[in-house]
C-alpha positions in Angstrom: -18.7 -14.8 -21.5 -15.1 -13.5 -21.9 -13.1 -12.0 -19.0 -12.9 -8.1 -19.4 -9.3 -8.2 -18.7 -8.3 -11.0 -21.2 -6.9 -9.1 -23.9 -4.9 -6.5 -21.8 -1.3 -6.4 -21.9 0.4 -6.6 -19.6 -2.0 -8.9 -18.0 -3.8 -7.6 -15.0 -1.8 -10.0 -12.6 1.5 -8.4 -13.6 0.2 -5.0 -13.4 -0.9 -5.7 -10.0 2.2 -7.2 -8.8 4.4 -4.5 -10.4 2.2 -1.8 -8.7 2.8 -3.3 -5.3 6.4 -3.4 -5.8 6.5 0.1 -7.1 4.3 1.3 -4.2 6.7 -0.4 -1.8 9.7 1.6 -3.2 7.6 4.7 -3.1 6.6 4.1 0.5 10.2 3.4 1.5 11.2 6.8 -0.1 8.3 8.7 1.5 6.6 9.4 -1.8 3.1 9.2 -0.2 1.1 10.7 -2.9 2.8 8.6 -5.5 2.1 5.5 -3.6 -1.5 6.4 -3.2 -1.9 6.7 -6.9 0.1 3.7 -7.8 -2.3 1.7 -5.4 -5.4 3.4 -6.6 -4.6 2.3 -10.3 -4.8 -1.6 -9.2 -7.9 -1.7 -7.2 -10.0 -4.3 -8.5 -7.1 -6.2 -10.2 -5.9 -8.2 -7.2 -6.5 -8.3 -3.4 -8.0 -5.1 -2.6 -7.5 -5.6 1.2 -3.8 -5.8 0.7 -3.9 -2.7 -1.6 -6.1 -0.7 0.9 -3.8 -1.7 3.7 -0.7 -0.3 1.9 -2.8 2.7 0.9 -3.5 3.4 4.7 0.3 3.4 5.2 0.6 6.1 2.4 -2.2 8.0 4.0 -0.3 7.8 7.5 2.7 9.4 5.9 0.8 11.9 4.1 -1.2 13.0 7.2 2.2 13.1 9.1 3.4 15.3 6.3 0.6 17.6 6.6 1.5 17.9 10.3 -1.5 15.9 11.6 0.1 13.3 13.8 -3.2 12.0 15.5 -4.7 11.4 12.1 -1.4 9.7 11.0 -1.6 7.3 13.9 -5.2 6.4 13.1 -4.2 5.7 9.5 -1.3 3.6 10.8 -3.6 1.7 12.9 -6.0 1.1 10.1 -3.0 -0.3 8.0 -1.9 -2.6 10.7 -5.4 -4.0 10.9 -5.8 -4.5 7.3 -2.3 -5.9 6.7 -2.2 -8.2 9.6 -3.4 -11.2 7.8 -0.7 -10.7 5.1 2.3 -10.3 7.2 3.3 -14.1 7.1 2.2 -14.8 3.6 3.6 -11.9 1.4 7.0 -13.2 0.5 8.0 -10.5 -2.0 6.9 -7.3 -0.2 8.3 -6.8 3.4 5.0 -5.5 4.9 6.3 -5.7 8.4 9.3 -3.4 7.5 7.0 -0.9 5.7 4.7 -0.7 8.8 7.8 -0.2 10.9 9.2 2.5 8.7 5.9 4.4 9.0 5.5 3.8 12.6 8.9 5.1 13.3 8.1 8.3 11.4 4.7 8.8 13.1 6.0 8.0 16.6 9.2 10.1 16.3 
């Protein structure tokens, strides 16, 4: 049986990695909705826990933008929990810096 993604271009792995990099930049710029959309597009192409953890960061920023600091803190806690296993192994995305960036905004 052929892989359903076999004939796709760019390959799913490349789309997944590019989306993570794109979402990293969007999170750094506070583009919460765009980061969410970017991450939603690659669910199922790679490590969904990593994607969902980054999505929680976007949700925290969005909740803060909506003025709901309590829900922003909850989303940040979810992100920390999901991303904890990846903090040391992700070499090309600085997850610790992204968490700190969102934490600073939520707690300011």
